[in-house]
Every structure is written in C-alpha cells, then in structure tokens.
Residue, then its C-alpha position, 0 to 999 in steps of 0.5 A: m706711884i700711879k697718878m689717878a685722873k681728876p674728875i671731869e668737872y675739875i679738868e681745866e681748859n688749859e690742861k687738855n692734851e688734845m692735839d689740834i687737827t691743824d697741827m698735823l697739816p703743813e703750814e701752807y694748808k692751814e689757812s685753806f683748811s681753816n676756811l674749809l671748816k668755816t664754810v662747813k660750819n656756815l653750811n651747817d648753821s644755815g640748814f643746808f645740810s638739813l635740806i640735803n638730808a631731807l632731799t635724800s630721805n624723800y627722793k622718791y616722793i620728790i621725783d614722782t612730784l617733779s615728773d607729774q609736774l613736768e608732764s602737765e600741759d601747762t608746763k609743756r606749753s611754758m617750756t615750748n614758749i621758753f625754747s621759742i624765745f631762746q631760738l628767737l634770741s639765738k637768731l638775732d643779730t646782737d648789734k642790730t638788736v642793741n641799736y633797735m632797742s636803743e632807738l626804741g628807748n629814745a623814741i619812747s622817752n621823747a614821745k609826746i602825746p598828740d593834742r589832736r587826732y591824726g587823720l589819713m594825711d597826717i599818717a602819710r606825712t609821718i610815714n615819709n619820715n625815714d626813721t618812722a618808715r624804717t620802724i614801720i617796715l621792720l614791724l611789717k617784716i616781722l609780722s609777715d615773717t611770723f604770720g605770713k608763712k604757712 
C-alpha cells in the first residue's frame, strides 16, 4: 500500500524529517559553527550585507567620487598637515614629551591669574626661575628650529 503525503498545512513541526546541518559536523566544531551562524545573522540583521551589496553595485561611482575628492586642494593640504604631524611625532623622544606634557599640565592647573600687570623687571625676575627659564628656552628653540631655517 502506497502512503500519500499529507497536505502541507497538516504537517506538524515534529514530523519534519529534515536533517540539521550541525548533525553532520564533528562535536568539536558545533559550537564554532553555531557562533559563525549567529555572526552571519547579526551582520544580515544590521544591514551590513546590504551595505556591501550597494557598495559593489555602485563601485564605479564611488571610485570616481573618491578620486575627485582626493584630488581637491583642500584634501591635499589636509593630508600634508596630517603627514607633517606624524613626522613630528615620530621624531619626538617619548620620555621627554611625557615629562613636558606632565609639567605643562601641572603648570596650567597651578597657574594663578596675576592681580597686577607685569613690568619688565618682573619678567626678568621670572626668567631667573629655573623652571620658567627652561620652558622659555625650549619654546625659543622650537621657534628657531621651525622658522629660523631657510
């Protein structure tokens, strides 16, 4: 006797004979595979795959727009400034820089606004202070190295 299949609306969930994909995996890979599926689901739910699809569909327009932006004078100046900052930072001695920045932070925190104006003699007396003199000499050295060379 040949059995006829039940109509689809009558098939119950527990009657499905579909094999779970994780049943084919060795036990040590099941958790990793499950995590991978969760990651793919999260990427899909967040719209990441839609973004990638849109980027690949419109790549010519995106490349043209990026190249136009990279060729603009503003972008060139910005990139030059960024590379100059990286070059400056690569030449700095990190220990000295940390010490200077720490001292600068302490000086700013402890600075008091003077009640009166400073005259020439007051400035001369302030320069006699070793900490102040070192700071002024450092600033003058930076200025002379930056603007003094031609």
